C-alpha atoms as an extended CHARMM CRD file, in Angstrom:
* protein
*
       273  EXT
         1         1  UNK       CA            134.4850000000       82.0510000000      229.9680000000  PROA      1               0.0000000000
         2         2  UNK       CA            136.9900000000       82.5510000000      227.1540000000  PROA      2               0.0000000000
         3         3  UNK       CA            136.6550000000       81.9400000000      223.4360000000  PROA      3               0.0000000000
         4         4  UNK       CA            138.3310000000       78.8030000000      222.1930000000  PROA      4               0.0000000000
         5         5  UNK       CA            140.2570000000       80.8600000000      219.6250000000  PROA      5               0.0000000000
         6         6  UNK       CA            142.1520000000       82.6330000000      222.4260000000  PROA      6               0.0000000000
         7         7  UNK       CA            143.2160000000       79.3500000000      224.0130000000  PROA      7               0.0000000000
         8         8  UNK       CA            144.1510000000       77.8570000000      220.6450000000  PROA      8               0.0000000000
         9         9  UNK       CA            146.2550000000       80.9230000000      219.8540000000  PROA      9               0.0000000000
        10        10  UNK       CA            148.1020000000       80.5930000000      223.1560000000  PROA      10              0.0000000000
        11        11  UNK       CA            148.7750000000       76.9060000000      222.5830000000  PROA      11              0.0000000000
        12        12  UNK       CA            150.0510000000       77.6770000000      219.0820000000  PROA      12              0.0000000000
        13        13  UNK       CA            152.5240000000       80.1400000000      220.5900000000  PROA      13              0.0000000000
        14        14  UNK       CA            153.4980000000       77.6970000000      223.3400000000  PROA      14              0.0000000000
        15        15  UNK       CA            154.0100000000       74.7680000000      220.9360000000  PROA      15              0.0000000000
        16        16  UNK       CA            154.2130000000       76.1710000000      217.3700000000  PROA      16              0.0000000000
        17        17  UNK       CA            152.6610000000       73.8100000000      214.8350000000  PROA      17              0.0000000000
        18        18  UNK       CA            155.6140000000       74.3570000000      212.4890000000  PROA      18              0.0000000000
        19        19  UNK       CA            157.6430000000       72.1970000000      214.8960000000  PROA      19              0.0000000000
        20        20  UNK       CA            155.3830000000       69.1960000000      214.3440000000  PROA      20              0.0000000000
        21        21  UNK       CA            156.5670000000       66.2440000000      212.2860000000  PROA      21              0.0000000000
        22        22  UNK       CA            155.2330000000       66.1510000000      208.7150000000  PROA      22              0.0000000000
        23        23  UNK       CA            153.1500000000       63.0280000000      209.4210000000  PROA      23              0.0000000000
        24        24  UNK       CA            151.4780000000       64.5270000000      212.4880000000  PROA      24              0.0000000000
        25        25  UNK       CA            148.0370000000       66.0750000000      213.0030000000  PROA      25              0.0000000000
        26        26  UNK       CA            148.2520000000       68.9770000000      215.4390000000  PROA      26              0.0000000000
        27        27  UNK       CA            146.2570000000       72.0320000000      216.4470000000  PROA      27              0.0000000000
        28        28  UNK       CA            142.5100000000       72.4740000000      216.8790000000  PROA      28              0.0000000000
        29        29  UNK       CA            141.0050000000       69.1860000000      215.7010000000  PROA      29              0.0000000000
        30        30  UNK       CA            137.4050000000       69.4420000000      216.9490000000  PROA      30              0.0000000000
        31        31  UNK       CA            135.3820000000       72.5170000000      217.8380000000  PROA      31              0.0000000000
        32        32  UNK       CA            134.2760000000       76.0130000000      216.8710000000  PROA      32              0.0000000000
        33        33  UNK       CA            136.7330000000       78.8460000000      217.3370000000  PROA      33              0.0000000000
        34        34  UNK       CA            134.0250000000       81.0870000000      218.8150000000  PROA      34              0.0000000000
        35        35  UNK       CA            133.0190000000       78.4080000000      221.3180000000  PROA      35              0.0000000000
        36        36  UNK       CA            133.0560000000       79.6140000000      224.9260000000  PROA      36              0.0000000000
        37        37  UNK       CA            135.3340000000       77.6110000000      227.2140000000  PROA      37              0.0000000000
        38        38  UNK       CA            135.0590000000       77.3830000000      230.9790000000  PROA      38              0.0000000000
        39        39  UNK       CA            136.5960000000       74.0080000000      231.8650000000  PROA      39              0.0000000000
        40        40  UNK       CA            139.7140000000       72.3580000000      230.3400000000  PROA      40              0.0000000000
        41        41  UNK       CA            141.0360000000       68.8430000000      230.8620000000  PROA      41              0.0000000000
        42        42  UNK       CA            144.4990000000       67.7820000000      229.7190000000  PROA      42              0.0000000000
        43        43  UNK       CA            145.4720000000       64.1780000000      229.0440000000  PROA      43              0.0000000000
        44        44  UNK       CA            148.0270000000       62.1190000000      227.1940000000  PROA      44              0.0000000000
        45        45  UNK       CA            145.4710000000       60.2370000000      225.0850000000  PROA      45              0.0000000000
        46        46  UNK       CA            141.7250000000       60.4690000000      224.5550000000  PROA      46              0.0000000000
        47        47  UNK       CA            140.3530000000       57.0530000000      225.4590000000  PROA      47              0.0000000000
        48        48  UNK       CA            136.8380000000       55.9110000000      226.4250000000  PROA      48              0.0000000000
        49        49  UNK       CA            137.8420000000       56.4990000000      230.0740000000  PROA      49              0.0000000000
        50        50  UNK       CA            139.2630000000       59.9910000000      229.6390000000  PROA      50              0.0000000000
        51        51  UNK       CA            136.4220000000       61.0130000000      227.3180000000  PROA      51              0.0000000000
        52        52  UNK       CA            133.8790000000       59.8640000000      229.9120000000  PROA      52              0.0000000000
        53        53  UNK       CA            135.7200000000       61.8160000000      232.6000000000  PROA      53              0.0000000000
        54        54  UNK       CA            135.6510000000       64.9720000000      230.4710000000  PROA      54              0.0000000000
        55        55  UNK       CA            131.9420000000       64.5890000000      229.7870000000  PROA      55              0.0000000000
        56        56  UNK       CA            131.0060000000       63.8090000000      233.4000000000  PROA      56              0.0000000000
        57        57  UNK       CA            133.0670000000       66.6920000000      234.7680000000  PROA      57              0.0000000000
        58        58  UNK       CA            131.6770000000       69.1910000000      232.2800000000  PROA      58              0.0000000000
        59        59  UNK       CA            134.8250000000       69.9550000000      230.2740000000  PROA      59              0.0000000000
        60        60  UNK       CA            134.4310000000       72.1920000000      227.2380000000  PROA      60              0.0000000000
        61        61  UNK       CA            137.9140000000       71.4760000000      225.8930000000  PROA      61              0.0000000000
        62        62  UNK       CA            140.3150000000       68.5400000000      226.0000000000  PROA      62              0.0000000000
        63        63  UNK       CA            143.9650000000       69.3100000000      225.3420000000  PROA      63              0.0000000000
        64        64  UNK       CA            145.3190000000       65.8830000000      224.4690000000  PROA      64              0.0000000000
        65        65  UNK       CA            148.9470000000       65.2280000000      223.6290000000  PROA      65              0.0000000000
        66        66  UNK       CA            148.0770000000       62.4660000000      221.1620000000  PROA      66              0.0000000000
        67        67  UNK       CA            145.7130000000       63.5980000000      218.3840000000  PROA      67              0.0000000000
        68        68  UNK       CA            142.1500000000       62.4470000000      217.8980000000  PROA      68              0.0000000000
        69        69  UNK       CA            141.6150000000       62.0110000000      215.0440000000  PROA      69              0.0000000000
        70        70  UNK       CA            145.1960000000       61.1080000000      214.1640000000  PROA      70              0.0000000000
        71        71  UNK       CA            144.7660000000       59.7900000000      210.6320000000  PROA      71              0.0000000000
        72        72  UNK       CA            142.1040000000       60.8910000000      208.1350000000  PROA      72              0.0000000000
        73        73  UNK       CA            138.7740000000       59.1780000000      208.7420000000  PROA      73              0.0000000000
        74        74  UNK       CA            136.6270000000       57.8660000000      205.8950000000  PROA      74              0.0000000000
        75        75  UNK       CA            133.6290000000       57.9210000000      208.1850000000  PROA      75              0.0000000000
        76        76  UNK       CA            132.7380000000       58.7860000000      211.7790000000  PROA      76              0.0000000000
        77        77  UNK       CA            130.5060000000       56.0720000000      213.1960000000  PROA      77              0.0000000000
        78        78  UNK       CA            130.1940000000       54.1810000000      216.4470000000  PROA      78              0.0000000000
        79        79  UNK       CA            131.6110000000       51.0990000000      214.6990000000  PROA      79              0.0000000000
        80        80  UNK       CA            135.1480000000       52.2060000000      215.6340000000  PROA      80              0.0000000000
        81        81  UNK       CA            136.5470000000       53.3190000000      218.9740000000  PROA      81              0.0000000000
        82        82  UNK       CA            137.7530000000       56.6390000000      217.5410000000  PROA      82              0.0000000000
        83        83  UNK       CA            134.4120000000       57.2910000000      215.8530000000  PROA      83              0.0000000000
        84        84  UNK       CA            132.4070000000       56.4700000000      218.9750000000  PROA      84              0.0000000000
        85        85  UNK       CA            134.5550000000       58.7760000000      221.1140000000  PROA      85              0.0000000000
        86        86  UNK       CA            134.3280000000       61.6300000000      218.6140000000  PROA      86              0.0000000000
        87        87  UNK       CA            130.5520000000       61.2970000000      218.4000000000  PROA      87              0.0000000000
        88        88  UNK       CA            130.2920000000       61.4330000000      222.1970000000  PROA      88              0.0000000000
        89        89  UNK       CA            132.5650000000       64.4760000000      222.4440000000  PROA      89              0.0000000000
        90        90  UNK       CA            130.7760000000       66.3530000000      219.6760000000  PROA      90              0.0000000000
        91        91  UNK       CA            127.4100000000       65.5450000000      221.2700000000  PROA      91              0.0000000000
        92        92  UNK       CA            128.7230000000       66.9580000000      224.5530000000  PROA      92              0.0000000000
        93        93  UNK       CA            130.1020000000       70.0440000000      222.7440000000  PROA      93              0.0000000000
        94        94  UNK       CA            133.6780000000       69.3010000000      223.8290000000  PROA      94              0.0000000000
        95        95  UNK       CA            136.4830000000       70.6660000000      221.6480000000  PROA      95              0.0000000000
        96        96  UNK       CA            139.8090000000       68.8750000000      221.1120000000  PROA      96              0.0000000000
        97        97  UNK       CA            143.2500000000       70.4300000000      220.6930000000  PROA      97              0.0000000000
        98        98  UNK       CA            146.4470000000       68.4030000000      220.2330000000  PROA      98              0.0000000000
        99        99  UNK       CA            150.0100000000       69.8150000000      220.2840000000  PROA      99              0.0000000000
       100       100  UNK       CA            151.7060000000       66.3700000000      219.9910000000  PROA      100             0.0000000000
       101       101  UNK       CA            155.1430000000       66.4920000000      218.3210000000  PROA      101             0.0000000000
       102       102  UNK       CA            155.1110000000       70.3030000000      218.3900000000  PROA      102             0.0000000000
       103       103  UNK       CA            154.9400000000       69.9940000000      222.2040000000  PROA      103             0.0000000000
       104       104  UNK       CA            157.7670000000       67.4400000000      222.1360000000  PROA      104             0.0000000000
       105       105  UNK       CA            160.0350000000       69.9520000000      220.4020000000  PROA      105             0.0000000000
       106       106  UNK       CA            158.8770000000       73.2710000000      221.8940000000  PROA      106             0.0000000000
       107       107  UNK       CA            161.1660000000       75.5860000000      223.8500000000  PROA      107             0.0000000000
       108       108  UNK       CA            159.4530000000       74.5480000000      227.0940000000  PROA      108             0.0000000000
       109       109  UNK       CA            158.1840000000       71.2610000000      225.7520000000  PROA      109             0.0000000000
       110       110  UNK       CA            158.4740000000       67.6580000000      226.8850000000  PROA      110             0.0000000000
       111       111  UNK       CA            162.0770000000       66.9370000000      225.9260000000  PROA      111             0.0000000000
       112       112  UNK       CA            163.3080000000       70.2270000000      227.3590000000  PROA      112             0.0000000000
       113       113  UNK       CA            161.4290000000       69.5210000000      230.6040000000  PROA      113             0.0000000000
       114       114  UNK       CA            162.9760000000       66.0530000000      230.7850000000  PROA      114             0.0000000000
       115       115  UNK       CA            166.4610000000       67.4600000000      230.2990000000  PROA      115             0.0000000000
       116       116  UNK       CA            165.9590000000       70.1130000000      232.9640000000  PROA      116             0.0000000000
       117       117  UNK       CA            164.3680000000       67.6240000000      235.3310000000  PROA      117             0.0000000000
       118       118  UNK       CA            167.4630000000       65.4220000000      235.0770000000  PROA      118             0.0000000000
       119       119  UNK       CA            169.7420000000       68.4070000000      235.8730000000  PROA      119             0.0000000000
       120       120  UNK       CA            171.4310000000       68.4110000000      232.4820000000  PROA      120             0.0000000000
       121       121  UNK       CA            173.7140000000       71.2320000000      231.3900000000  PROA      121             0.0000000000
       122       122  UNK       CA            174.3950000000       72.8210000000      227.9870000000  PROA      122             0.0000000000
       123       123  UNK       CA            171.0570000000       71.5730000000      226.7100000000  PROA      123             0.0000000000
       124       124  UNK       CA            170.7010000000       71.6570000000      222.9230000000  PROA      124             0.0000000000
       125       125  UNK       CA            168.4380000000       70.1130000000      220.3250000000  PROA      125             0.0000000000
       126       126  UNK       CA            169.3010000000       66.8620000000      218.5820000000  PROA      126             0.0000000000
       127       127  UNK       CA            167.9160000000       68.3180000000      215.3430000000  PROA      127             0.0000000000
       128       128  UNK       CA            167.5950000000       72.1270000000      215.3450000000  PROA      128             0.0000000000
       129       129  UNK       CA            164.5110000000       73.5690000000      213.6870000000  PROA      129             0.0000000000
       130       130  UNK       CA            166.2160000000       75.9700000000      211.2930000000  PROA      130             0.0000000000
       131       131  UNK       CA            168.4860000000       73.3980000000      209.6470000000  PROA      131             0.0000000000
       132       132  UNK       CA            167.0690000000       69.9020000000      210.1310000000  PROA      132             0.0000000000
       133       133  UNK       CA            170.1320000000       68.2320000000      208.6080000000  PROA      133             0.0000000000
       134       134  UNK       CA            172.5250000000       70.0120000000      210.9580000000  PROA      134             0.0000000000
       135       135  UNK       CA            173.7760000000       68.2470000000      214.0590000000  PROA      135             0.0000000000
       136       136  UNK       CA            175.2320000000       70.6680000000      216.5600000000  PROA      136             0.0000000000
       137       137  UNK       CA            174.6350000000       71.8540000000      220.1110000000  PROA      137             0.0000000000
       138       138  UNK       CA            172.1450000000       74.6880000000      219.9120000000  PROA      138             0.0000000000
       139       139  UNK       CA            171.2280000000       75.6410000000      223.4720000000  PROA      139             0.0000000000
       140       140  UNK       CA            167.7420000000       77.0390000000      223.8840000000  PROA      140             0.0000000000
       141       141  UNK       CA            166.7820000000       76.4150000000      220.2580000000  PROA      141             0.0000000000
       142       142  UNK       CA            163.5860000000       74.9220000000      218.9640000000  PROA      142             0.0000000000
       143       143  UNK       CA            163.8170000000       71.4880000000      217.4540000000  PROA      143             0.0000000000
       144       144  UNK       CA            163.4990000000       67.7480000000      217.9010000000  PROA      144             0.0000000000
       145       145  UNK       CA            164.9930000000       65.9060000000      220.8680000000  PROA      145             0.0000000000
       146       146  UNK       CA            167.5170000000       67.2120000000      223.3760000000  PROA      146             0.0000000000
       147       147  UNK       CA            171.0580000000       66.4060000000      224.4620000000  PROA      147             0.0000000000
       148       148  UNK       CA            173.5150000000       67.7360000000      226.9650000000  PROA      148             0.0000000000
       149       149  UNK       CA            175.7870000000       66.9070000000      229.8800000000  PROA      149             0.0000000000
       150       150  UNK       CA            174.9200000000       65.5830000000      233.3040000000  PROA      150             0.0000000000
       151       151  UNK       CA            175.9000000000       67.8020000000      236.2120000000  PROA      151             0.0000000000
       152       152  UNK       CA            178.1800000000       65.0000000000      237.4480000000  PROA      152             0.0000000000
       153       153  UNK       CA            179.6200000000       61.9060000000      235.8450000000  PROA      153             0.0000000000
       154       154  UNK       CA            177.6940000000       58.8170000000      236.9590000000  PROA      154             0.0000000000
       155       155  UNK       CA            176.9930000000       55.2340000000      236.0460000000  PROA      155             0.0000000000
       156       156  UNK       CA            174.1690000000       54.1860000000      233.7700000000  PROA      156             0.0000000000
       157       157  UNK       CA            172.5270000000       52.5850000000      236.8020000000  PROA      157             0.0000000000
       158       158  UNK       CA            172.6760000000       55.8540000000      238.7490000000  PROA      158             0.0000000000
       159       159  UNK       CA            171.1450000000       57.7110000000      235.8270000000  PROA      159             0.0000000000
       160       160  UNK       CA            168.3660000000       55.1300000000      235.7470000000  PROA      160             0.0000000000
       161       161  UNK       CA            167.6040000000       55.9280000000      239.4010000000  PROA      161             0.0000000000
       162       162  UNK       CA            167.4950000000       59.6480000000      238.6040000000  PROA      162             0.0000000000
       163       163  UNK       CA            165.0740000000       59.0050000000      235.7230000000  PROA      163             0.0000000000
       164       164  UNK       CA            162.8340000000       56.9000000000      237.9700000000  PROA      164             0.0000000000
       165       165  UNK       CA            162.7140000000       59.6110000000      240.6330000000  PROA      165             0.0000000000
       166       166  UNK       CA            161.8700000000       62.3790000000      238.1730000000  PROA      166             0.0000000000
       167       167  UNK       CA            159.1940000000       60.4040000000      236.3130000000  PROA      167             0.0000000000
       168       168  UNK       CA            157.8950000000       58.7920000000      239.5200000000  PROA      168             0.0000000000
       169       169  UNK       CA            158.1290000000       55.2350000000      238.2070000000  PROA      169             0.0000000000
       170       170  UNK       CA            159.3350000000       52.1260000000      240.0240000000  PROA      170             0.0000000000
       171       171  UNK       CA            161.1140000000       50.4360000000      237.1220000000  PROA      171             0.0000000000
       172       172  UNK       CA            162.6380000000       51.1700000000      233.7480000000  PROA      172             0.0000000000
       173       173  UNK       CA            164.0480000000       48.9620000000      231.0220000000  PROA      173             0.0000000000
       174       174  UNK       CA            167.6010000000       49.4850000000      229.8550000000  PROA      174             0.0000000000
       175       175  UNK       CA            170.2580000000       48.4120000000      227.3740000000  PROA      175             0.0000000000
       176       176  UNK       CA            173.9400000000       48.3100000000      228.3310000000  PROA      176             0.0000000000
       177       177  UNK       CA            176.1770000000       47.8460000000      231.3410000000  PROA      177             0.0000000000
       178       178  UNK       CA            174.7030000000       49.4710000000      234.4580000000  PROA      178             0.0000000000
       179       179  UNK       CA            178.2320000000       50.1780000000      235.7130000000  PROA      179             0.0000000000
       180       180  UNK       CA            179.4530000000       52.0140000000      232.6280000000  PROA      180             0.0000000000
       181       181  UNK       CA            180.1880000000       55.7180000000      233.0810000000  PROA      181             0.0000000000
       182       182  UNK       CA            177.9350000000       58.2310000000      231.3310000000  PROA      182             0.0000000000
       183       183  UNK       CA            178.1370000000       62.0000000000      231.0470000000  PROA      183             0.0000000000
       184       184  UNK       CA            176.6750000000       63.0200000000      227.6660000000  PROA      184             0.0000000000
       185       185  UNK       CA            173.0230000000       62.0660000000      227.2490000000  PROA      185             0.0000000000
       186       186  UNK       CA            170.4050000000       62.3250000000      224.5000000000  PROA      186             0.0000000000
       187       187  UNK       CA            166.6650000000       62.5420000000      225.1720000000  PROA      187             0.0000000000
       188       188  UNK       CA            163.6310000000       61.8060000000      223.0230000000  PROA      188             0.0000000000
       189       189  UNK       CA            160.2190000000       61.1530000000      224.5700000000  PROA      189             0.0000000000
       190       190  UNK       CA            157.7320000000       58.6290000000      223.2220000000  PROA      190             0.0000000000
       191       191  UNK       CA            158.8070000000       56.3850000000      220.3410000000  PROA      191             0.0000000000
       192       192  UNK       CA            161.9980000000       57.8490000000      218.9010000000  PROA      192             0.0000000000
       193       193  UNK       CA            164.1110000000       55.2630000000      217.0810000000  PROA      193             0.0000000000
       194       194  UNK       CA            165.2300000000       57.7790000000      214.4900000000  PROA      194             0.0000000000
       195       195  UNK       CA            167.3370000000       59.7920000000      216.9350000000  PROA      195             0.0000000000
       196       196  UNK       CA            169.8190000000       57.0640000000      217.8730000000  PROA      196             0.0000000000
       197       197  UNK       CA            172.1330000000       57.7800000000      214.9460000000  PROA      197             0.0000000000
       198       198  UNK       CA            172.1250000000       61.5050000000      215.7210000000  PROA      198             0.0000000000
       199       199  UNK       CA            172.9260000000       60.8260000000      219.3700000000  PROA      199             0.0000000000
       200       200  UNK       CA            175.7900000000       58.5700000000      218.3110000000  PROA      200             0.0000000000
       201       201  UNK       CA            177.2730000000       61.2710000000      216.0700000000  PROA      201             0.0000000000
       202       202  UNK       CA            177.0760000000       63.7240000000      218.9680000000  PROA      202             0.0000000000
       203       203  UNK       CA            179.0460000000       61.3370000000      221.1470000000  PROA      203             0.0000000000
       204       204  UNK       CA            176.2790000000       60.5460000000      223.6060000000  PROA      204             0.0000000000
       205       205  UNK       CA            177.1220000000       57.8810000000      226.1660000000  PROA      205             0.0000000000
       206       206  UNK       CA            173.4630000000       57.1170000000      226.7830000000  PROA      206             0.0000000000
       207       207  UNK       CA            170.0200000000       57.9790000000      225.4990000000  PROA      207             0.0000000000
       208       208  UNK       CA            166.6920000000       58.1690000000      227.2670000000  PROA      208             0.0000000000
       209       209  UNK       CA            163.8220000000       57.1090000000      224.9820000000  PROA      209             0.0000000000
       210       210  UNK       CA            160.2450000000       56.3830000000      225.9530000000  PROA      210             0.0000000000
       211       211  UNK       CA            160.1800000000       53.1880000000      223.9350000000  PROA      211             0.0000000000
       212       212  UNK       CA            161.9520000000       51.7140000000      220.9370000000  PROA      212             0.0000000000
       213       213  UNK       CA            162.1760000000       48.6540000000      218.6910000000  PROA      213             0.0000000000
       214       214  UNK       CA            164.1500000000       45.5160000000      219.4760000000  PROA      214             0.0000000000
       215       215  UNK       CA            166.5410000000       46.1190000000      216.5920000000  PROA      215             0.0000000000
       216       216  UNK       CA            167.2370000000       49.6540000000      217.8040000000  PROA      216             0.0000000000
       217       217  UNK       CA            168.2270000000       48.1420000000      221.1460000000  PROA      217             0.0000000000
       218       218  UNK       CA            170.6270000000       45.8180000000      219.3280000000  PROA      218             0.0000000000
       219       219  UNK       CA            172.0700000000       48.7480000000      217.3830000000  PROA      219             0.0000000000
       220       220  UNK       CA            172.5640000000       50.7640000000      220.5900000000  PROA      220             0.0000000000
       221       221  UNK       CA            174.2980000000       47.8210000000      222.2520000000  PROA      221             0.0000000000
       222       222  UNK       CA            176.6030000000       47.3690000000      219.2710000000  PROA      222             0.0000000000
       223       223  UNK       CA            177.3800000000       51.1040000000      219.2620000000  PROA      223             0.0000000000
       224       224  UNK       CA            178.1960000000       51.2190000000      222.9550000000  PROA      224             0.0000000000
       225       225  UNK       CA            175.3190000000       53.5850000000      223.7620000000  PROA      225             0.0000000000
       226       226  UNK       CA            173.3100000000       52.8570000000      226.8900000000  PROA      226             0.0000000000
       227       227  UNK       CA            169.5190000000       53.1170000000      226.5700000000  PROA      227             0.0000000000
       228       228  UNK       CA            167.0530000000       53.8910000000      229.3290000000  PROA      228             0.0000000000
       229       229  UNK       CA            163.4430000000       53.0760000000      228.4300000000  PROA      229             0.0000000000
       230       230  UNK       CA            160.8890000000       54.3450000000      230.9840000000  PROA      230             0.0000000000
       231       231  UNK       CA            157.9590000000       53.6320000000      228.6430000000  PROA      231             0.0000000000
       232       232  UNK       CA            155.9550000000       55.7960000000      226.2690000000  PROA      232             0.0000000000
       233       233  UNK       CA            153.3790000000       56.7070000000      228.9290000000  PROA      233             0.0000000000
       234       234  UNK       CA            155.8650000000       57.6490000000      231.6460000000  PROA      234             0.0000000000
       235       235  UNK       CA            158.0600000000       59.6920000000      229.3050000000  PROA      235             0.0000000000
       236       236  UNK       CA            155.1680000000       61.9980000000      228.3790000000  PROA      236             0.0000000000
       237       237  UNK       CA            152.4040000000       61.8660000000      231.0070000000  PROA      237             0.0000000000
       238       238  UNK       CA            154.2410000000       64.1600000000      233.4510000000  PROA      238             0.0000000000
       239       239  UNK       CA            154.2360000000       66.8790000000      230.7900000000  PROA      239             0.0000000000
       240       240  UNK       CA            150.4530000000       66.9950000000      230.3360000000  PROA      240             0.0000000000
       241       241  UNK       CA            150.1920000000       67.5010000000      234.0920000000  PROA      241             0.0000000000
       242       242  UNK       CA            152.5810000000       70.4210000000      233.7470000000  PROA      242             0.0000000000
       243       243  UNK       CA            150.5940000000       71.7220000000      230.7660000000  PROA      243             0.0000000000
       244       244  UNK       CA            147.4880000000       71.8580000000      232.9450000000  PROA      244             0.0000000000
       245       245  UNK       CA            149.3930000000       74.1320000000      235.3240000000  PROA      245             0.0000000000
       246       246  UNK       CA            150.5940000000       76.3050000000      232.4380000000  PROA      246             0.0000000000
       247       247  UNK       CA            147.0250000000       76.7490000000      231.1760000000  PROA      247             0.0000000000
       248       248  UNK       CA            145.7690000000       77.4970000000      234.6870000000  PROA      248             0.0000000000
       249       249  UNK       CA            148.3720000000       80.2420000000      235.1040000000  PROA      249             0.0000000000
       250       250  UNK       CA            147.6160000000       81.7420000000      231.6970000000  PROA      250             0.0000000000
       251       251  UNK       CA            143.8150000000       81.5280000000      232.1060000000  PROA      251             0.0000000000
       252       252  UNK       CA            143.1860000000       81.7750000000      235.8690000000  PROA      252             0.0000000000
       253       253  UNK       CA            139.4370000000       82.2920000000      235.4230000000  PROA      253             0.0000000000
       254       254  UNK       CA            139.0730000000       78.8300000000      233.9060000000  PROA      254             0.0000000000
       255       255  UNK       CA            138.9290000000       75.4980000000      235.7230000000  PROA      255             0.0000000000
       256       256  UNK       CA            141.7870000000       73.3270000000      234.4800000000  PROA      256             0.0000000000
       257       257  UNK       CA            142.8530000000       69.8410000000      235.5030000000  PROA      257             0.0000000000
       258       258  UNK       CA            144.8190000000       66.8550000000      234.2610000000  PROA      258             0.0000000000
       259       259  UNK       CA            142.8260000000       63.6590000000      233.7730000000  PROA      259             0.0000000000
       260       260  UNK       CA            142.4680000000       61.6380000000      236.9650000000  PROA      260             0.0000000000
       261       261  UNK       CA            141.3500000000       58.4330000000      235.2700000000  PROA      261             0.0000000000
       262       262  UNK       CA            144.1730000000       58.1500000000      232.7490000000  PROA      262             0.0000000000
       263       263  UNK       CA            146.5110000000       55.2200000000      233.3110000000  PROA      263             0.0000000000
       264       264  UNK       CA            149.2290000000       53.2280000000      231.5900000000  PROA      264             0.0000000000
       265       265  UNK       CA            147.4930000000       50.3470000000      229.7750000000  PROA      265             0.0000000000
       266       266  UNK       CA            150.7030000000       48.2570000000      229.7400000000  PROA      266             0.0000000000
       267       267  UNK       CA            151.2340000000       46.2150000000      232.8860000000  PROA      267             0.0000000000
       268       268  UNK       CA            153.7410000000       43.5970000000      233.9850000000  PROA      268             0.0000000000
       269       269  UNK       CA            154.4730000000       41.6950000000      237.1780000000  PROA      269             0.0000000000
       270       270  UNK       CA            158.2300000000       41.9360000000      236.7810000000  PROA      270             0.0000000000
       271       271  UNK       CA            158.9820000000       44.8590000000      234.5020000000  PROA      271             0.0000000000
       272       272  UNK       CA            157.9240000000       48.3480000000      233.4690000000  PROA      272             0.0000000000
       273       273  UNK       CA            157.3630000000       49.4080000000      229.9040000000  PROA      273             0.0000000000
């Protein structure tokens, strides 16, 4: 067993909280720092299903990408889904840690892993940490989003196939001509409308975003930037599986796994979100 404080300290080093967006809620959200941890479950989101899995499998700590609680709570009661889950976790003595947007932007975080997984070169941040207003390639830096060059010039349709293979999804949504040539690509996991303008200024031919608004799609089309939209879940879930491996390597005496019940709640007969 290891004290929760040691695991929290490691996660803070891995995904520094200073990288989180100002509106976010990251770090140790539930638990006692001197609590002894033996079993850790990672997941994208704490839901009734993933909370039940953690309880039934005897987890002491959930490392969830999305925070719970996310926004301040006036009360914690079973009248709300969040309140009911928190009461169950506290009753079971299960701590909660969330790295969220700090993990998105970390040196070995989600966006960096996406860029590497797609064999991109010259990887830099869309918005470097040190000077948020600056837009410049900054390879290896900490900061929001990523951009770089594909190893070979290809069509938007070919890049879509590469994204599907890496994320292990059957379909993606897209904006733009599948036959247009792309070489410079921006990346932002989850919901990331705000990065389109930065990607445009950097000269990106295409951008991979988990999900975005309809009007952002229209803006991308008007700007001649292709969009690939694998869905919020797909753009981030792979990373919590990797995080489980990272924790297992760092704390080999602990039992660590990624949730086996977690699933994408959005379904469609003809499309993927």
